[in-house]
N, C-alpha and C positions, 0 to 999 in steps of 0.2 A: 639494566633496564634501557630499552631503546626509546628514544623520543619520537613523537609523532608531530607532523605539521599538517595544517589545513591551509590550503591556498584559497583566498577569497578574491574574486574579481569584482571590483567596485566601480560603479558608474555614478555620475552625478544624478541626483534626484531619484535614486532607486530606494524606495521605502524599505524593502526587506533588509537592506544593508544596515539599517539602524538597529535591527534586532539581532543581527548575526553573532556578535561576540557573546551576548547573553544566551542565545540558543545553544551555541557550542559549549559554553561553560556549564550549562544546566544538563547536558547529556553526559552520562557516565563514560561513554565511549570516547568523548572528545574533551572532557573537562580539563585534562592536563596537556592538551595539544598546544603547540605553538601556532598562533594564527598569523599568517603572513598575508598582507593585503597587497594586491596588485591594482592600483587605483589610477583612474584617468586624471588629467591635469586639473579638473575641477574639484578634486578631493580637498576637503578642508573647509568647504562652504558650511554655512550654518545648518544645512540639511544632512550633512554627513556625520558619521560617528567620529569622535576624537581619535587621533592617531595613537594615543596611549592605550586604546582598547585592543591594539594589535601588538604582537611581538616584533613585527617588522612591517615596514611600509615601503613599497617600491612604486615609483611613478611610471606610468606607461605613456608612450611606448618606451620599451627598454629592450636591450639585446638579451638573448638567452644567457650569455656570460654574466651580464649584470644581475640578472635574476638568480642565477646559480650562486654567485658571490654573496648576494644578500641573504639567501637561505643559509649558506654556510656560516655567515657571520652571526645570524640569529641563533643557530645551534651552538656556536662557540660561546656566545654570551650566556646562554642558559647553562652550559656545562660549567663555566667559570662561576656563575652564581650558585649553582648546586654545590660545587666544591667548597666555596667560601662558607656556605651554610653548614656544611658538615664539619668544618674545622673550628666552629665556634662552640 
């Protein structure tokens, strides 16, 4: 089975980002996808969703290499978690 990732560009004060994780989890096409947020420096204010709603969080600006490494790490962590779940 191949994993899917959704990239979310988050800005401060953007109301739709508050509903993004819920909307993606309620859609059968994306319910198992890893959600990786690319967020501006204001992310984490009281108007933004908590970082635990996402599989990964990258602060922007960031280099393409930093983003690629973050995506790879998120997929690696999911693979390890899935393997650990199967061995129990």
